[in-house]
N, C-alpha and C positions, 0 to 999 in steps of 0.2 A: 806540905804546901801551906804557906801563910795566907790566910783570908783576911783581907782588910775589912773593917767595919765602916760601913758607909754612914750609919746613924740615920735619924729619922729626917734630917733636914731635906734630903733630895726629894722625898715623897710625902713627908709628913706635913701636918698643918699646924702652925704655931697657935698658941693660945690667943695671941693678939688677933691673928687672921680668923680664927673661929669666932671671935667676939664681933669683929667687922661684919662677917657674913650674917650672923644672927641679926645684927642691926639692919642689914640689907633686907633680910627676910621680913622683918618687922615693918619696914617701910613699905615694901612690896604688897604685904597683906592688907593694906588699906585701899588698895586700887584693884577693882574687880575687872572682869572682861569688859563690861559695858563701859567702863571709864576709858579704856584703851580704844574701844570701838569709836567713841566720841572724839578721841584725839586724832584717830585716823580720818574721822569725817571733817576735821578742822578745828576742834576745840584746843585752845591753848592748854598744855599741862602744867598750869602755874602752880597748883598745890603740890603736885608731885616734885616739881623742880625745887620748890622752896623746902620740902621735906629732905630732899637730897642735899641741899645746901646746909640745912640745920645739922644733918648728920655727919658733915664734913666730906661728902663724896666728891664734891666739885673741886675741892682743894687738895685732893689726895696727893698728887705729885708736886704741889707748890710748897717751896720752903716756908717755914713758919714765920719768917720775918715779913712775908708778904701776905699773911693771913691764912696759910695753908696748913696741911697736916704733916708735910715733910717726909712723906712715905715715898715708895717706889711705884713704878709703872706696874709691876707684878700685882700689887694690891689693887690698883685701879681696874686692871682686867678682871681680877676675881669679883670686884664689885659689879661691874657691867654684866659679867656672865651670870652672877647670882640674881640680879634683877630679871634678867630674861629668863632664867630657869624658873622663877617664881611668877611668871605670866605678865611682866611688864613689856608688853609687845611693842617692838620698835624703839625702846628706850636706848639702845646702844647708838642710834643715830643722834639722839640729843647730845650724848657725850662726845661723839666724834666732832660734831659741828662746834660745840662751845668748850668743852675741856681740852679736846685734842688741838683743834685749830686755834683756840684761843690760849689757853693756860700753858699747854705743853710748848707751843711754838715760842711764846713770850719767855718762859723760864730758860729755854735753850738759846735764844737769839736776841731777845728784847734788850733795849737799853736800860740803864737803871732807872732813868725817868719813866719809861714805858712800864717797867715792872711795877713801880711804886703807884703809878696812877691807875693801871688795869687790872692787875692781879687780885687785889682785895675785892673789888666788887664783882669779879669773876668767880671767886671762891663763895661769895655771899649770894650768889644767884641774881644780883641786881644788874649785871651786865651780860648781854648776849652777843655771841659772835657768829660769823660765817667766814667762808673762804671762797674766793673767786680764782679759780685755777683753770678748769677745762674750758675748751673752746670749740666752736662748731667745726673749725678746720684743723684742729689739732688733736683733741681727744687725749688718748694715752700718750701721743708723741708731743710731750710738753715743750721741748726745745724749739718746735716749729710754731709756738704761739705767736699771734699777730698783734696782741695788745701792746703798745709800745708807750713808754714814758719819755717824752722829749725833755731833756734838761734845759731850763732857761734860768740862769743864775742859781739861786737857791731853792728854785721851784721845779716841779716836774709837771708837765702837762700830759695827761693820759688819755689815750683814745684806743678804742677796741671793743670787742664783745667777748662775752662769757656765756657758757651754756651748762645746765644742770647744776645749778647753784642752790644750795639747800639753806632754808631758814632766813632768807633775806628780809622777809617782812617782819620778822621779830628782832633782827640784829641791831645792835648799837654800833658795833664796830665789824669792819670787814678786813680780812687778810687778803689783799689784792696783789696778784702776782703779775708782772709785766716785764717785757724786754727793755733794758736800758742801753744795750748795744745790739745793733743789727746782727742777725746770725751769721751773716757772711763776713762781718768784721770782727767777730769774737775769735779769741784763741782756740776755743773749743766750742762746739755747738751746744754744749751743756753750761757754758758761761755766758755772761751778758744778761742774766735774768735777775730782777730784784724783788724783794717782798716789801710791800708798802702797808701801812696802817691806813685805812680809808673809811669815810663815812658813807654807809649805804643809802642814807636818806638825802644825800646831796643831790641837787636837780641835774647835775651832770651824769648821774647814773640812773638810767631808766630800767626798771625791772617788769618783765612780763612773765606771769605765771604760765608754767607749762601743765597741760592736761595729762595727768599721770594716773594709770589704772591700778596702782597698788597702794596698800595702807601704809602711810608713813607719817610720823609726828611732824615732820618738817616739809613744807611745800617746796616745789622746784621751780626755778626760774632761768629765764634767759635775760642777760644784761646787755644793754647798750651803753657804752662809756664814751661821752663826747666832751672832751675838754675838762676832764676832772683834774684839779690842781692839788698836788701834794707838795710837802716841803721836806727839807732834809731831816727834820725831827721825825717824819713819818716813815722813814726808812727803817726796816726791821733787819738787824743784822748787818751784813756787809754788802755794799752795792756790788752787783754783778755775780754774786755767789748763791742767789736765792735757790736754785734748783739743788744745790748741795745742802744748804740749810734745810731744805724741805725733807731730807731724810729723817731730821729730828721729828718731823710731823707725819710723814707718810707711813713709816713702819708702825708707829703706834696707831694711826688710823686704821690700817689693815688688821692689826691685831684686836682692836676694840670691835671691828666688824666680826672678826672670827670668834670673839667671846659671846657676841650677841647670837651668832649662828649656832654655836655649841649649846648655849643656854636655851634658845628656842626649840632646837632638836630635842633636848632632854625634856623639856615641858610638854612637847608634842607626844613623845613616847609615853611619858607618865599618864597622860590623858588617854591615850590608846590602850594602855594596860589596864587602866580602870574600866574603860568601856568594854574591852574584850573579856574582862573577868565577870562583869555584870550582865552583858548581853547574852541571852540564852535563846538558841535556835536548835530545834530538834532535841530538846531535853538537855542540852549541854552548853556551857558557856562557850562562845566561839573562841576564846583564848586557850581552850583545851586542845585545839587542833594546831598541828605543826605548821600548817599553811598560814596561820596568823602569827604563831610564836616565832618562827625562824626569821621572818623579815625584820620583826621588832629586835630580836636579839642580835642580828647582824648590824643593824643600824646603831644600836646602842654601843656595840663594840667599837664601831668606826668613830662615834663621837668621843669615846675615851681615848682613842688613839690620837685623834686630832686635839684633844685637850692637852696630851702631853707635849706635843709640838708647840702649842700655845704657851705652855708654862716655861718651856725652854726658850722661846723667843722673848717672852716678857722678861725673863731673867737676863737675856742678853741686852735688852734695851737699858736695864739698870747697870749692867756690869761690862759688857763688851765694848772696848774703845773703838773697835774697827766697825763702822756703820755698814760696810759692804758685807761683812760676815753676818751682822744682825739681819740685813736684808734678806740673805739666803734663807735663813730660817724662818723669817717673818713671812716670806712669800709661800714657802712650803706649808706653813701653818694656815695661811689664808686659803691656800688651794684646798687642803684637806678639810678644814673647818666648813667653808662655804659648800662643798659638795656633801659632806656628812650631815650638815644641818639641814639642807633642803631635802636630802634623801630621807632623813628621819621624819620630817614633816609629811612627805609624800607617802611613806609607809603608814604613818599614823592616820592620815586621811583615809587611805585604802582600808585600813582595819575598821574604820567607822562606816564603811560603805556609804550609801546615800546620805546618811547623816552627816558624813564628813564635809559635805558641801553646804551644810547649814551653819550659819554664823553662830547659832547657839552653842555649837561644840567648839568654836574658836580655831580649830586646827587649819581651816581653809585660810584664815587671815594670816597665821604663821607660814602656811605653804606659800602665800604670795609674797610675804615679807622676806622670806629666805631665798626665794627665787632672785630677788634684787641683788643678794649677796654674790651671786655667781657673776654678776656684771660689775658691780661696784662696792666698795672701792677697790678697783683692780680686778679685771675680768680673770676667770680662771685660765683662759688662753694666754693672757699676759703673764700669769704666774708660771705657767708651764714654760713659756719663752725664756723667762728669767732663770729658772731652775736649769734648763737645758744649756743656756749660754754661760751663765755666770758660776754655776756650781759644777756642771758635768764638762764644761770647756768646749762644747759643740759650736760650730760657726753660728753667727747671728742669723736669724731666720726672717726678719722683718726689717 
C-alpha cells in the first residue's frame, strides 16, 4: 500500500503565521481585564485600535496597493482568535464591524474609486465602518426588508428602519442595504436589493441607542431613515444583486464571530485550569477531582474540533470559488464554535463556583459575551436550518 505524504501544510503553522500570532500576543499583553471592562462600559478602545492598525491587522486582507498587507482571510481569522485567546474580550466585534463590513466588502465589491478613497484609511484605523442590514420586521429574513431606495434620476431616496446596528456612533461610513426593486416585482425574492455607501451622521438617519444587557465594545442602535439621498457613485457593486454580494461579507462575518468564540472559550478554560489548580478545598486542589476535570476536558476538545472547521472554512473563503460551498462549511463552523465557546465559558464559570460571578475573575463577562454568539451573527437555529436544507437536502423548514 502506498501512503501519501500530506506534509505539514494542512495542520502545521508557517513561520510567517507564528510571527503574526506572536505580534498579536504582544499587542494583547498591553490590555488587561480592567481595560476591557471599561470598553464594555462605554470607553472607546482607541489605543487598542491604533495598535492593531500599526501592526497591520486592520489591513490583513486588503491588497498592498490600497495600503493593506495582501494576506488571506485565514490569517485574519487567526489574528482575531488569538486576540480573544489572550483576553481581548469582545474584540472580534470590532473586526466584524470595521474590517469585515468595511474592508472585506469593499475589496470584493467596491468600485476602484471607492477602494482608493476608503481602504487606506480603513487600514490605518482612521476610518470606522458599520452595516445597516437587519430590520424590525425582517430579521434573518433579509429578502423581506422594507427599507426602500426609490430612484430619481441619478439619485436614490431611501426610507425605512433598521435594528440591532452596531457601532453607529463611531462610524464614519455605513454599508446600507435597501431594496431597489419591490419584492413582488423582482425575478427572485433574493434579487432587487442593493448595497449603498451612506453617511451615518446625515440628518435623514436618526439613531436611537438600544439598552443591551451584555458587554460589547460597540453599542447597538435602531435607525429611522427618512429621505436619505444617495447617488449612483454610492452604489457598492451591482444594483439589485446586493444579497448575493453579501455572501462576500456574511461568511467572513460568521467566521470572525466563530474565531472570537473559540478564542474566548480557550481563555476561559485557561483561567479555570489555573483557578482549579490553585484552589484548595479539603486539603486538595479542586482540579484533582474528575467532577471538575472532565467538563473542562470535554469543552476543550470541542473547541479544538470547532477550530478545525473554522480553519477549513477560512481556507475556503480564500480558495473556494463557489460561495454556496463556502457557506455550508461556514455555517457548520459558526454553529459548532458558538456552542463550544459558550459551553467552555459556562464550564469555566462553574469551576470557579461563586467566584465565577465576580467580575474580578472575568469569566462571567466572557460567559455573557459568548451567549450573544448563539444569536448573532446568525443564530444557532438558522445555522441548523441551513445545514439541513443546503447540505443534507432536506425540505425547507421555515
